[in-house]
PDBQT receptor file of N, H, CA, C and O in Angstrom, charges set to zero:
ATOM      1  N   MET A   1      88.078 110.775  86.274  1.00  0.00    +0.000 N 
ATOM      2  CA  MET A   1      88.943 110.722  87.430  1.00  0.00    +0.000 C 
ATOM      3  C   MET A   1      88.169 110.998  88.715  1.00  0.00    +0.000 C 
ATOM      4  O   MET A   1      88.609 110.592  89.791  1.00  0.00    +0.000 OA
ATOM      5  N   SER A   2      87.047 111.666  88.629  1.00  0.00    +0.000 N 
ATOM      6  H   SER A   2      86.690 111.996  87.755  1.00  0.00    +0.000 HD
ATOM      7  CA  SER A   2      86.278 111.986  89.826  1.00  0.00    +0.000 C 
ATOM      8  C   SER A   2      85.777 110.729  90.523  1.00  0.00    +0.000 C 
ATOM      9  O   SER A   2      85.834 110.639  91.749  1.00  0.00    +0.000 OA
ATOM     10  N   LEU A   3      85.295 109.774  89.771  1.00  0.00    +0.000 N 
ATOM     11  H   LEU A   3      85.248 109.847  88.775  1.00  0.00    +0.000 HD
ATOM     12  CA  LEU A   3      84.804 108.528  90.350  1.00  0.00    +0.000 C 
ATOM     13  C   LEU A   3      85.947 107.751  90.995  1.00  0.00    +0.000 C 
ATOM     14  O   LEU A   3      85.767 107.146  92.052  1.00  0.00    +0.000 OA
ATOM     15  N   VAL A   4      87.104 107.763  90.375  1.00  0.00    +0.000 N 
ATOM     16  H   VAL A   4      87.250 108.254  89.516  1.00  0.00    +0.000 HD
ATOM     17  CA  VAL A   4      88.275 107.092  90.936  1.00  0.00    +0.000 C 
ATOM     18  C   VAL A   4      88.647 107.729  92.274  1.00  0.00    +0.000 C 
ATOM     19  O   VAL A   4      88.897 107.024  93.251  1.00  0.00    +0.000 OA
ATOM     20  N   ALA A   5      88.682 109.053  92.319  1.00  0.00    +0.000 N 
ATOM     21  H   ALA A   5      88.478 109.626  91.525  1.00  0.00    +0.000 HD
ATOM     22  CA  ALA A   5      89.034 109.755  93.556  1.00  0.00    +0.000 C 
ATOM     23  C   ALA A   5      88.004 109.517  94.644  1.00  0.00    +0.000 C 
ATOM     24  O   ALA A   5      88.362 109.336  95.808  1.00  0.00    +0.000 OA
ATOM     25  N   THR A   6      86.738 109.515  94.282  1.00  0.00    +0.000 N 
ATOM     26  H   THR A   6      86.447 109.662  93.337  1.00  0.00    +0.000 HD
ATOM     27  CA  THR A   6      85.675 109.306  95.273  1.00  0.00    +0.000 C 
ATOM     28  C   THR A   6      85.748 107.910  95.862  1.00  0.00    +0.000 C 
ATOM     29  O   THR A   6      85.675 107.753  97.081  1.00  0.00    +0.000 OA
ATOM     30  N   THR A   7      85.890 106.898  95.027  1.00  0.00    +0.000 N 
ATOM     31  H   THR A   7      85.949 107.025  94.037  1.00  0.00    +0.000 HD
ATOM     32  CA  THR A   7      85.977 105.530  95.543  1.00  0.00    +0.000 C 
ATOM     33  C   THR A   7      87.225 105.362  96.406  1.00  0.00    +0.000 C 
ATOM     34  O   THR A   7      87.186 104.668  97.421  1.00  0.00    +0.000 OA
ATOM     35  N   ARG A   8      88.311 105.980  96.018  1.00  0.00    +0.000 N 
ATOM     36  H   ARG A   8      88.343 106.544  95.193  1.00  0.00    +0.000 HD
ATOM     37  CA  ARG A   8      89.548 105.894  96.801  1.00  0.00    +0.000 C 
ATOM     38  C   ARG A   8      89.346 106.516  98.180  1.00  0.00    +0.000 C 
ATOM     39  O   ARG A   8      89.758 105.941  99.187  1.00  0.00    +0.000 OA
ATOM     40  N   LYS A   9      88.711 107.693  98.229  1.00  0.00    +0.000 N 
ATOM     41  H   LYS A   9      88.377 108.160  97.410  1.00  0.00    +0.000 HD
ATOM     42  CA  LYS A   9      88.481 108.361  99.509  1.00  0.00    +0.000 C 
ATOM     43  C   LYS A   9      87.549 107.559 100.409  1.00  0.00    +0.000 C 
ATOM     44  O   LYS A   9      87.661 107.615 101.633  1.00  0.00    +0.000 OA
ATOM     45  N   LEU A  10      86.638 106.822  99.808  1.00  0.00    +0.000 N 
ATOM     46  H   LEU A  10      86.547 106.776  98.813  1.00  0.00    +0.000 HD
ATOM     47  CA  LEU A  10      85.699 106.012 100.579  1.00  0.00    +0.000 C 
ATOM     48  C   LEU A  10      86.262 104.645 100.939  1.00  0.00    +0.000 C 
ATOM     49  O   LEU A  10      85.635 103.893 101.685  1.00  0.00    +0.000 OA
ATOM     50  N   GLY A  11      87.440 104.319 100.416  1.00  0.00    +0.000 N 
ATOM     51  H   GLY A  11      87.949 104.930  99.810  1.00  0.00    +0.000 HD
ATOM     52  CA  GLY A  11      88.064 103.035 100.711  1.00  0.00    +0.000 C 
ATOM     53  C   GLY A  11      87.464 101.874  99.940  1.00  0.00    +0.000 C 
ATOM     54  O   GLY A  11      87.473 100.733 100.403  1.00  0.00    +0.000 OA
ATOM     55  N   ILE A  12      86.940 102.181  98.751  1.00  0.00    +0.000 N 
ATOM     56  H   ILE A  12      86.933 103.108  98.375  1.00  0.00    +0.000 HD
ATOM     57  CA  ILE A  12      86.315 101.167  97.897  1.00  0.00    +0.000 C 
ATOM     58  C   ILE A  12      87.171 100.986  96.656  1.00  0.00    +0.000 C 
ATOM     59  O   ILE A  12      87.689 101.959  96.107  1.00  0.00    +0.000 OA
ATOM     60  N   SER A  13      87.322  99.755  96.216  1.00  0.00    +0.000 N 
ATOM     61  H   SER A  13      86.901  98.965  96.662  1.00  0.00    +0.000 HD
ATOM     62  CA  SER A  13      88.051  99.492  94.982  1.00  0.00    +0.000 C 
ATOM     63  C   SER A  13      87.239 100.020  93.792  1.00  0.00    +0.000 C 
ATOM     64  O   SER A  13      86.077  99.653  93.614  1.00  0.00    +0.000 OA
ATOM     65  N   PHE A  14      87.852 100.870  92.995  1.00  0.00    +0.000 N 
ATOM     66  H   PHE A  14      88.796 101.168  93.140  1.00  0.00    +0.000 HD
ATOM     67  CA  PHE A  14      87.178 101.426  91.821  1.00  0.00    +0.000 C 
ATOM     68  C   PHE A  14      86.721 100.313  90.883  1.00  0.00    +0.000 C 
ATOM     69  O   PHE A  14      85.585 100.320  90.409  1.00  0.00    +0.000 OA
ATOM     70  N   PHE A  15      87.605  99.364  90.619  1.00  0.00    +0.000 N 
ATOM     71  H   PHE A  15      88.528  99.358  91.004  1.00  0.00    +0.000 HD
ATOM     72  CA  PHE A  15      87.287  98.290  89.670  1.00  0.00    +0.000 C 
ATOM     73  C   PHE A  15      86.183  97.380  90.205  1.00  0.00    +0.000 C 
ATOM     74  O   PHE A  15      85.320  96.939  89.446  1.00  0.00    +0.000 OA
ATOM     75  N   GLU A  16      86.206  97.098  91.510  1.00  0.00    +0.000 N 
ATOM     76  H   GLU A  16      86.907  97.456  92.127  1.00  0.00    +0.000 HD
ATOM     77  CA  GLU A  16      85.141  96.300  92.099  1.00  0.00    +0.000 C 
ATOM     78  C   GLU A  16      83.809  97.046  92.029  1.00  0.00    +0.000 C 
ATOM     79  O   GLU A  16      82.770  96.443  91.757  1.00  0.00    +0.000 OA
ATOM     80  N   TYR A  17      83.841  98.353  92.274  1.00  0.00    +0.000 N 
ATOM     81  H   TYR A  17      84.684  98.842  92.495  1.00  0.00    +0.000 HD
ATOM     82  CA  TYR A  17      82.615  99.147  92.224  1.00  0.00    +0.000 C 
ATOM     83  C   TYR A  17      82.037  99.159  90.809  1.00  0.00    +0.000 C 
ATOM     84  O   TYR A  17      80.837  98.955  90.628  1.00  0.00    +0.000 OA
ATOM     85  N   VAL A  18      82.881  99.396  89.812  1.00  0.00    +0.000 N 
ATOM     86  H   VAL A  18      83.856  99.562  89.958  1.00  0.00    +0.000 HD
ATOM     87  CA  VAL A  18      82.422  99.431  88.425  1.00  0.00    +0.000 C 
ATOM     88  C   VAL A  18      81.900  98.060  88.000  1.00  0.00    +0.000 C 
ATOM     89  O   VAL A  18      80.867  97.964  87.337  1.00  0.00    +0.000 OA
ATOM     90  N   ARG A  19      82.607  97.010  88.378  1.00  0.00    +0.000 N 
ATOM     91  H   ARG A  19      83.446  97.088  88.917  1.00  0.00    +0.000 HD
ATOM     92  CA  ARG A  19      82.162  95.653  88.042  1.00  0.00    +0.000 C 
ATOM     93  C   ARG A  19      80.802  95.356  88.676  1.00  0.00    +0.000 C 
ATOM     94  O   ARG A  19      79.931  94.757  88.046  1.00  0.00    +0.000 OA
ATOM     95  N   ASP A  20      80.631  95.783  89.930  1.00  0.00    +0.000 N 
ATOM     96  H   ASP A  20      81.338  96.270  90.442  1.00  0.00    +0.000 HD
ATOM     97  CA  ASP A  20      79.365  95.590  90.626  1.00  0.00    +0.000 C 
ATOM     98  C   ASP A  20      78.237  96.317  89.911  1.00  0.00    +0.000 C 
ATOM     99  O   ASP A  20      77.133  95.783  89.798  1.00  0.00    +0.000 OA
ATOM    100  N   ARG A  21      78.495  97.514  89.432  1.00  0.00    +0.000 N 
ATOM    101  H   ARG A  21      79.391  97.947  89.524  1.00  0.00    +0.000 HD
ATOM    102  CA  ARG A  21      77.469  98.301  88.743  1.00  0.00    +0.000 C 
ATOM    103  C   ARG A  21      77.149  97.728  87.365  1.00  0.00    +0.000 C 
ATOM    104  O   ARG A  21      75.980  97.639  86.992  1.00  0.00    +0.000 OA
ATOM    105  N   ILE A  22      78.159  97.345  86.617  1.00  0.00    +0.000 N 
ATOM    106  H   ILE A  22      79.109  97.417  86.921  1.00  0.00    +0.000 HD
ATOM    107  CA  ILE A  22      77.942  96.825  85.268  1.00  0.00    +0.000 C 
ATOM    108  C   ILE A  22      77.207  95.484  85.313  1.00  0.00    +0.000 C 
ATOM    109  O   ILE A  22      76.285  95.248  84.532  1.00  0.00    +0.000 OA
ATOM    110  N   SER A  23      77.623  94.612  86.231  1.00  0.00    +0.000 N 
ATOM    111  H   SER A  23      78.371  94.804  86.865  1.00  0.00    +0.000 HD
ATOM    112  CA  SER A  23      77.000  93.288  86.311  1.00  0.00    +0.000 C 
ATOM    113  C   SER A  23      75.698  93.302  87.112  1.00  0.00    +0.000 C 
ATOM    114  O   SER A  23      74.977  92.305  87.155  1.00  0.00    +0.000 OA
ATOM    115  N   ARG A  24      75.401  94.442  87.746  1.00  0.00    +0.000 N 
ATOM    116  H   ARG A  24      75.986  95.252  87.711  1.00  0.00    +0.000 HD
ATOM    117  CA  ARG A  24      74.185  94.614  88.552  1.00  0.00    +0.000 C 
ATOM    118  C   ARG A  24      74.088  93.596  89.684  1.00  0.00    +0.000 C 
ATOM    119  O   ARG A  24      73.005  93.110  90.009  1.00  0.00    +0.000 OA
ATOM    120  N   ILE A  25      75.230  93.285  90.274  1.00  0.00    +0.000 N 
ATOM    121  H   ILE A  25      76.110  93.680  90.011  1.00  0.00    +0.000 HD
ATOM    122  CA  ILE A  25      75.267  92.348  91.400  1.00  0.00    +0.000 C 
ATOM    123  C   ILE A  25      74.616  92.988  92.623  1.00  0.00    +0.000 C 
ATOM    124  O   ILE A  25      73.794  92.360  93.291  1.00  0.00    +0.000 OA
ATOM    125  N   GLY A  26      74.980  94.230  92.916  1.00  0.00    +0.000 N 
ATOM    126  H   GLY A  26      75.648  94.740  92.373  1.00  0.00    +0.000 HD
ATOM    127  CA  GLY A  26      74.386  94.948  94.040  1.00  0.00    +0.000 C 
ATOM    128  C   GLY A  26      75.028  94.693  95.388  1.00  0.00    +0.000 C 
ATOM    129  O   GLY A  26      74.430  95.001  96.419  1.00  0.00    +0.000 OA
ATOM    130  N   ASN A  27      76.234  94.138  95.409  1.00  0.00    +0.000 N 
ATOM    131  H   ASN A  27      76.720  93.887  94.572  1.00  0.00    +0.000 HD
ATOM    132  CA  ASN A  27      76.931  93.903  96.672  1.00  0.00    +0.000 C 
ATOM    133  C   ASN A  27      77.433  95.203  97.304  1.00  0.00    +0.000 C 
ATOM    134  O   ASN A  27      77.523  95.309  98.527  1.00  0.00    +0.000 OA
ATOM    135  N   ILE A  28      77.753  96.176  96.478  1.00  0.00    +0.000 N 
ATOM    136  H   ILE A  28      77.680  96.090  95.484  1.00  0.00    +0.000 HD
ATOM    137  CA  ILE A  28      78.271  97.450  96.960  1.00  0.00    +0.000 C 
ATOM    138  C   ILE A  28      77.153  98.482  96.850  1.00  0.00    +0.000 C 
ATOM    139  O   ILE A  28      76.586  98.668  95.773  1.00  0.00    +0.000 OA
ATOM    140  N   PRO A  29      76.831  99.159  97.963  1.00  0.00    +0.000 N 
ATOM    141  CA  PRO A  29      75.784 100.187  97.906  1.00  0.00    +0.000 C 
ATOM    142  C   PRO A  29      76.201 101.346  96.999  1.00  0.00    +0.000 C 
ATOM    143  O   PRO A  29      77.375 101.478  96.652  1.00  0.00    +0.000 OA
ATOM    144  N   SER A  30      75.249 102.170  96.626  1.00  0.00    +0.000 N 
ATOM    145  H   SER A  30      74.296 102.063  96.908  1.00  0.00    +0.000 HD
ATOM    146  CA  SER A  30      75.579 103.332  95.793  1.00  0.00    +0.000 C 
ATOM    147  C   SER A  30      76.512 104.261  96.554  1.00  0.00    +0.000 C 
ATOM    148  O   SER A  30      76.533 104.260  97.784  1.00  0.00    +0.000 OA
ATOM    149  N   LEU A  31      77.276 105.047  95.823  1.00  0.00    +0.000 N 
ATOM    150  H   LEU A  31      77.259 105.047  94.823  1.00  0.00    +0.000 HD
ATOM    151  CA  LEU A  31      78.204 105.969  96.467  1.00  0.00    +0.000 C 
ATOM    152  C   LEU A  31      77.461 106.981  97.336  1.00  0.00    +0.000 C 
ATOM    153  O   LEU A  31      77.950 107.364  98.398  1.00  0.00    +0.000 OA
ATOM    154  N   GLY A  32      76.292 107.411  96.893  1.00  0.00    +0.000 N 
ATOM    155  H   GLY A  32      75.894 107.100  96.030  1.00  0.00    +0.000 HD
ATOM    156  CA  GLY A  32      75.493 108.340  97.680  1.00  0.00    +0.000 C 
ATOM    157  C   GLY A  32      75.123 107.765  99.029  1.00  0.00    +0.000 C 
ATOM    158  O   GLY A  32      75.167 108.466 100.040  1.00  0.00    +0.000 OA
ATOM    159  N   THR A  33      74.759 106.494  99.054  1.00  0.00    +0.000 N 
ATOM    160  H   THR A  33      74.723 105.924  98.233  1.00  0.00    +0.000 HD
ATOM    161  CA  THR A  33      74.417 105.826 100.306  1.00  0.00    +0.000 C 
ATOM    162  C   THR A  33      75.630 105.733 101.217  1.00  0.00    +0.000 C 
ATOM    163  O   THR A  33      75.529 105.998 102.415  1.00  0.00    +0.000 OA
ATOM    164  N   ILE A  34      76.762 105.365 100.665  1.00  0.00    +0.000 N 
ATOM    165  H   ILE A  34      76.844 105.150  99.692  1.00  0.00    +0.000 HD
ATOM    166  CA  ILE A  34      77.983 105.234 101.456  1.00  0.00    +0.000 C 
ATOM    167  C   ILE A  34      78.399 106.588 102.021  1.00  0.00    +0.000 C 
ATOM    168  O   ILE A  34      78.801 106.681 103.181  1.00  0.00    +0.000 OA
ATOM    169  N   ILE A  35      78.304 107.638 101.207  1.00  0.00    +0.000 N 
ATOM    170  H   ILE A  35      77.977 107.562 100.265  1.00  0.00    +0.000 HD
ATOM    171  CA  ILE A  35      78.669 108.980 101.660  1.00  0.00    +0.000 C 
ATOM    172  C   ILE A  35      77.745 109.428 102.785  1.00  0.00    +0.000 C 
ATOM    173  O   ILE A  35      78.214 109.981 103.780  1.00  0.00    +0.000 OA
ATOM    174  N   ARG A  36      76.435 109.201 102.645  1.00  0.00    +0.000 N 
ATOM    175  H   ARG A  36      76.054 108.752 101.837  1.00  0.00    +0.000 HD
ATOM    176  CA  ARG A  36      75.489 109.571 103.706  1.00  0.00    +0.000 C 
ATOM    177  C   ARG A  36      75.791 108.824 105.003  1.00  0.00    +0.000 C 
ATOM    178  O   ARG A  36      75.749 109.409 106.085  1.00  0.00    +0.000 OA
ATOM    179  N   GLU A  37      76.096 107.530 104.892  1.00  0.00    +0.000 N 
ATOM    180  H   GLU A  37      76.131 107.054 104.013  1.00  0.00    +0.000 HD
ATOM    181  CA  GLU A  37      76.396 106.738 106.085  1.00  0.00    +0.000 C 
ATOM    182  C   GLU A  37      77.658 107.253 106.782  1.00  0.00    +0.000 C 
ATOM    183  O   GLU A  37      77.682 107.397 108.004  1.00  0.00    +0.000 OA
ATOM    184  N   LYS A  38      78.694 107.527 106.007  1.00  0.00    +0.000 N 
ATOM    185  H   LYS A  38      78.674 107.410 105.014  1.00  0.00    +0.000 HD
ATOM    186  CA  LYS A  38      79.942 108.010 106.597  1.00  0.00    +0.000 C 
ATOM    187  C   LYS A  38      79.793 109.416 107.159  1.00  0.00    +0.000 C 
ATOM    188  O   LYS A  38      80.381 109.734 108.194  1.00  0.00    +0.000 OA
ATOM    189  N   SER A  39      79.022 110.255 106.497  1.00  0.00    +0.000 N 
ATOM    190  H   SER A  39      78.545 109.997 105.657  1.00  0.00    +0.000 HD
ATOM    191  CA  SER A  39      78.871 111.628 106.977  1.00  0.00    +0.000 C 
ATOM    192  C   SER A  39      77.989 111.695 108.215  1.00  0.00    +0.000 C 
ATOM    193  O   SER A  39      78.105 112.639 108.997  1.00  0.00    +0.000 OA
ATOM    194  N   SER A  40      77.110 110.718 108.412  1.00  0.00    +0.000 N 
ATOM    195  H   SER A  40      77.016 109.951 107.777  1.00  0.00    +0.000 HD
ATOM    196  CA  SER A  40      76.259 110.736 109.601  1.00  0.00    +0.000 C 
ATOM    197  C   SER A  40      77.080 110.520 110.869  1.00  0.00    +0.000 C 
ATOM    198  O   SER A  40      76.667 110.933 111.953  1.00  0.00    +0.000 OA
ATOM    199  N   SER A  41      78.228 109.883 110.741  1.00  0.00    +0.000 N 
ATOM    200  H   SER A  41      78.563 109.548 109.861  1.00  0.00    +0.000 HD
ATOM    201  CA  SER A  41      79.081 109.674 111.909  1.00  0.00    +0.000 C 
ATOM    202  C   SER A  41      80.013 110.861 112.154  1.00  0.00    +0.000 C 
ATOM    203  O   SER A  41      80.709 110.900 113.169  1.00  0.00    +0.000 OA
ATOM    204  N   ASN A  42      80.032 111.834 111.231  1.00  0.00    +0.000 N 
ATOM    205  H   ASN A  42      79.467 111.803 110.407  1.00  0.00    +0.000 HD
ATOM    206  CA  ASN A  42      80.844 113.042 111.367  1.00  0.00    +0.000 C 
ATOM    207  C   ASN A  42      79.958 114.265 111.221  1.00  0.00    +0.000 C 
ATOM    208  O   ASN A  42      79.873 114.830 110.130  1.00  0.00    +0.000 OA
ATOM    209  N   PRO A  43      79.295 114.692 112.287  1.00  0.00    +0.000 N 
ATOM    210  CA  PRO A  43      78.387 115.842 112.168  1.00  0.00    +0.000 C 
ATOM    211  C   PRO A  43      79.142 117.128 111.834  1.00  0.00    +0.000 C 
ATOM    212  O   PRO A  43      80.113 117.479 112.505  1.00  0.00    +0.000 OA
ATOM    213  N   PHE A  44      78.694 117.816 110.805  1.00  0.00    +0.000 N 
ATOM    214  H   PHE A  44      77.906 117.530 110.260  1.00  0.00    +0.000 HD
ATOM    215  CA  PHE A  44      79.331 119.043 110.356  1.00  0.00    +0.000 C 
ATOM    216  C   PHE A  44      78.484 120.271 110.672  1.00  0.00    +0.000 C 
ATOM    217  O   PHE A  44      78.752 121.353 110.151  1.00  0.00    +0.000 OA
ATOM    218  N   GLY A  45      77.490 120.123 111.498  1.00  0.00    +0.000 N 
ATOM    219  H   GLY A  45      77.273 119.243 111.922  1.00  0.00    +0.000 HD
ATOM    220  CA  GLY A  45      76.644 121.254 111.846  1.00  0.00    +0.000 C 
ATOM    221  C   GLY A  45      75.365 121.271 111.029  1.00  0.00    +0.000 C 
ATOM    222  O   GLY A  45      75.167 120.443 110.139  1.00  0.00    +0.000 OA
ATOM    223  N   TRP A  46      74.503 122.220 111.343  1.00  0.00    +0.000 N 
ATOM    224  H   TRP A  46      74.663 122.892 112.066  1.00  0.00    +0.000 HD
ATOM    225  CA  TRP A  46      73.192 122.288 110.715  1.00  0.00    +0.000 C 
ATOM    226  C   TRP A  46      73.262 122.568 109.216  1.00  0.00    +0.000 C 
ATOM    227  O   TRP A  46      72.339 122.193 108.493  1.00  0.00    +0.000 OA
ATOM    228  N   SER A  47      74.323 123.215 108.719  1.00  0.00    +0.000 N 
ATOM    229  H   SER A  47      75.073 123.520 109.306  1.00  0.00    +0.000 HD
ATOM    230  CA  SER A  47      74.408 123.544 107.297  1.00  0.00    +0.000 C 
ATOM    231  C   SER A  47      74.574 122.313 106.423  1.00  0.00    +0.000 C 
ATOM    232  O   SER A  47      74.354 122.384 105.214  1.00  0.00    +0.000 OA
ATOM    233  N   TRP A  48      74.961 121.176 107.016  1.00  0.00    +0.000 N 
ATOM    234  H   TRP A  48      75.140 121.118 107.998  1.00  0.00    +0.000 HD
ATOM    235  CA  TRP A  48      75.174 119.948 106.253  1.00  0.00    +0.000 C 
ATOM    236  C   TRP A  48      74.016 118.975 106.388  1.00  0.00    +0.000 C 
ATOM    237  O   TRP A  48      74.044 117.899 105.791  1.00  0.00    +0.000 OA
ATOM    238  N   MET A  49      73.023 119.323 107.143  1.00  0.00    +0.000 N 
ATOM    239  H   MET A  49      73.001 120.197 107.629  1.00  0.00    +0.000 HD
ATOM    240  CA  MET A  49      71.891 118.428 107.368  1.00  0.00    +0.000 C 
ATOM    241  C   MET A  49      71.002 118.367 106.122  1.00  0.00    +0.000 C 
ATOM    242  O   MET A  49      70.742 119.397 105.499  1.00  0.00    +0.000 OA
ATOM    243  N   PRO A  50      70.535 117.166 105.754  1.00  0.00    +0.000 N 
ATOM    244  CA  PRO A  50      69.626 117.069 104.596  1.00  0.00    +0.000 C 
ATOM    245  C   PRO A  50      68.309 117.766 104.900  1.00  0.00    +0.000 C 
ATOM    246  O   PRO A  50      67.850 117.792 106.042  1.00  0.00    +0.000 OA
ATOM    247  N   GLU A  51      67.719 118.321 103.874  1.00  0.00    +0.000 N 
ATOM    248  H   GLU A  51      68.091 118.301 102.946  1.00  0.00    +0.000 HD
ATOM    249  CA  GLU A  51      66.457 119.053 104.033  1.00  0.00    +0.000 C 
ATOM    250  C   GLU A  51      65.273 118.132 104.041  1.00  0.00    +0.000 C 
ATOM    251  O   GLU A  51      64.137 118.588 104.166  1.00  0.00    +0.000 OA
TER     252      GLU A  51
């Protein structure tokens, strides 16, 4: 359920994401990449900065 919740919060279709990963199409970036991109537009202070 964690992957479903994460994709939902990011506005990505869970089934499209899984299909992209299984078929290795690569149209959808990794969730880590998407999270980093979205978080860069919402600065949370120095405690959230990557080391």
